[in-house]
N, C-alpha and C positions, 0 to 999 in steps of 0.2 A: 566473454563471461567473467566474473569475478575469480580471482585467484590470490591463493595466499602463499608462503613461503615453501619451496620444494625442498622433496626428501629424496636424496640420489641414492642408488643402489649399483654397483658396478657388477656388471656380470663376468667380468674376468674373460673375457675371450682372448684365445691365441693370438700372437703376434704373427700376422700374414706378410711381414715383409711389405711395410709400410700402409697396410688396410687399417682400418678403423676398427676397433673394438666397439663393443655397445654397452650402454648403460639404459636403466630404467629411472626415468625423473617421475617421481609422484607428485603431482599438484593438485592442490584444493580448486576445485572446480564445480560450478553449478552446471549440472547436466541439462536443464532444460528449465523453461517457464512453468507455471501450473498447468494442469489439465482443465480445460474449460472445452468440451466438445459444443461447437458451435453450429447454428443454423442460420439460414437466410432469415427465418421468423425471428431467431434471437437477436440478430444484428438489425433487424429492423425495430424491434421494440428496445433495443438500447439506444438507438438514434431517436425513436419519439420521446422516450424517458428525457434525455439531453436536451434537446430542442424545447419541448413543453416546460421543463423545467427552468432553463436558463429564460424563455419569454416571461413567465409569470414572473419569476423572480425578479425581474427589470421592471415590470409592469406591477409590481407589488400585489399581485394576487394570491389571495390564500384563504383556506378553509376554515379561519379562525384563528384565536390565539390561545397558548399556554401561557398563562401571565403576559410578558411582552414578546413572547417567543412565536412567531407566526407558524401556522402547520402548512407545510407544502401540499399544495392541489397534486402534486406528482405522485403521491405515495401509491395510488391505486395500481397506477402502471408499474412502480419499482415494484409492488409486490408480485405482479405478474411475472416481471423479468426475474426476479430471484426464485420464483416456483419454476421457472421455464429452465434456468440454468443450473437448479438443484440445490437443496440446502449442503448435501454433500461434498459438492465442488466446491463449495464457498465456507470450508473449514469447519461445517457443523456435524463432522463423521467423529467417531471414536479415535481414529487414527490422528487425525490432525489435531483435536482438542488435546489427547494426550501428549503431542509434539510442542503444545504450545502452553501447556498447563501451569509453568509457574509463571510466567508472565501472565495468565489469564487471571490467576489467584492474587497475586499483588495488585495486578492492575484494577481487577473488579473491588478489592478490598480499598485500594485509594480512591476509586470513583463515588463507592458508597459513603465514605468519610466525605468527601468534596460535597455531595449531594444533599448530605445533612447539615453539613456547615453552611451552605448556601440556602438552604429552606430555612434555618434558623437566622441566620443573619441578614441577609440580601432580599431574595424574591418570594421565600415560600417553596413548598414540596411541588405545587403544580409545575411553576417557573422551572424550577430545576429539571422535572422529567422534561421538561420541554426542551431543554439544551441537550438533554440526552437524545431525544428524539429526532432532534436537528443534526446532531452528529450521525446517526444512522442513515438517517434521509440523504446528506451530501456524501456519505461514503458510498451509498449505493448508486448515486447519479455520478458523480465526480471523481469516482475512481472506478465501479464495477463496469459501469455502462459506457463511459468514455474509454477506458481500457479495451471494453469489448470491440466498440464500434472502429475506434483509431487503429488498433492492432490488427484488426480484421482488415480493413482496408490498405494499412501499410503492408501486410504480409501479401494481400493479391495483388497489388502494384509490382511487388519486388518477386513474384513467381513462387511463392512458398505456399505451403497448404493453409488457409486461412481459417479452415475450419475447427483447428485445435489452438490452443494457446501455447502447448507444449512445440509444436511446430514451427512457430513464427520466425525463432532465431532472434540474435541479438537486435539487429536492426529493427524490425518490427516493434520490438517488444519495448526498446527505449524510446521510440517514438512514441509510442502510447503512454509511456509514465511522464514524458515532458509535457505531451498535450494536456495530461489530467493535471498538472500542477499550474499550467497557464491559463487554462480556463477556470481554475479553482481561484486563481488570484484575480481575475477579473468581475467576479462577483459584487453587486453594489455595496454589500457590508463590507467587504474587503478593501475595497477601492476608496471607500470613506475614510479608512485607516493610512492609505498610502499617498504620501504627498512627492515621492520622486522613486527612482529605480531601487536604490539601496532600501527603502521601506517595504518596497515591493518583494524582495529577495526571501523575506520569510514565510510569506505565504506561499511563493511557488517551491521553495524547499520543502515546507511542509507537505503540501499536495505531492509531490514528486517521491517521499520518503514512504508516505501512507500508499502511494500508488506500487512502488516497489514492493512493500511487504506484502500487498495483495497478489501482485503478479507472480511473485515468487512462490508462495504456499498456496493461494486461492484463500487464506483465511481472512474473513470478513470481520469478526468481534475484535482482534488486538486493534485494527484500526479504528474501530469504532469507540473503544476504550479509551486510546490515545486522544482521539478526537473530541469525545465528551469532555474529558479533562481539562483539555485545554479551553474549551468553551466556558466551562465553570470557572477557570482560572482567568480568563480574558475580561468577565465579566466583575468578578469580584477585584480585579485592577481598576476597571472602570469606576466601579462605585467606591473606591478608596480603602476595601476591605485587602488589598494585597498589594505589595510594591512592585512597580514595574520591572523591576531588577529582579525580584523574585519570581515572578511569572516568565521572564526570560530564561531564567535559570531551570524552572520547572520544564519548559519547553525543550530545552538543550537536551535534557535528562530523559525525556520520554522519548524523543526521536531517537537519540542513541541507543536507549533501552530496546525500542522496537527493532532498530537495524540488528542488535545482537541477538535479540529473539527469532529475528527471521532466519538467521544463521544457523541458531541452535535446532529451530524446528527442521530448516533444510538438512540439516545431518541425520536427525532423527527419522526424515521421511526418506532418506535416501538418494534427495537430489542434489546434495552438496557433500561432494565425498572426494577422497584420494581417487586420483586417476591416473593410471601408468602412462608415460610417455617414453617412448626409445629414442634414444639418441646416438648418434655416432660420435665416439671419442678418438681422434688421431693416436695413432699408435705410438709416435713418440710421447704422447701425454701421459 
């Protein structure tokens, strides 16, 4: 689990002839992943979502276009998955929205500005909304569904309780996050922008940071906002309306803000906090 600098409190135990005193070290620590109560049916729908979307994406099958943005045929299955997991478990309850409220307020305002500018100068409002819908689609498939599928399998194989993400532990959770980044990287639209391993790293990093934020707090909306902003900025850069340097700087700021927002939300939700650790201290010390 992630840790921050420690705070030490000496308990001042008596000197017992060479025996150690005790002191409490307070460590910033994540206590668990988010709570996603799972069932075999949910994992099966998650698997269907991933497989169907990957196949239709590679075969260029869609339900039409919003501007130049294809509409994924996986959307109906995604809706079923979201309903089965539950809106509250995906950060749409009052507590989670309050934990993310500054990030969502600023991020939504920035996204609204980006959509308006895109609609005016590049592709129109319909295409701009298509980029937002594409971000929502990819977050449900390549974050939520893959996290559930890979995390549950890894937890089962490691002998942990796979039925709730909070019980997965570090190994299965990190395995799911890495998988979400790797599968996201090998999508056709991303591979077309990749010429070598170095150029693949930004896509993998983006996927893993988005996956980390979602698996920590369960919140879907912050990841969608960041992803949609990056979609708008990327097309704007391709069209010459934004420099590649500015787009890269925006991506770095958005991802750093998402990580910091995850830490703040974790503290407010009580899953990232100071945990006391009792340590032995030699009497001579």
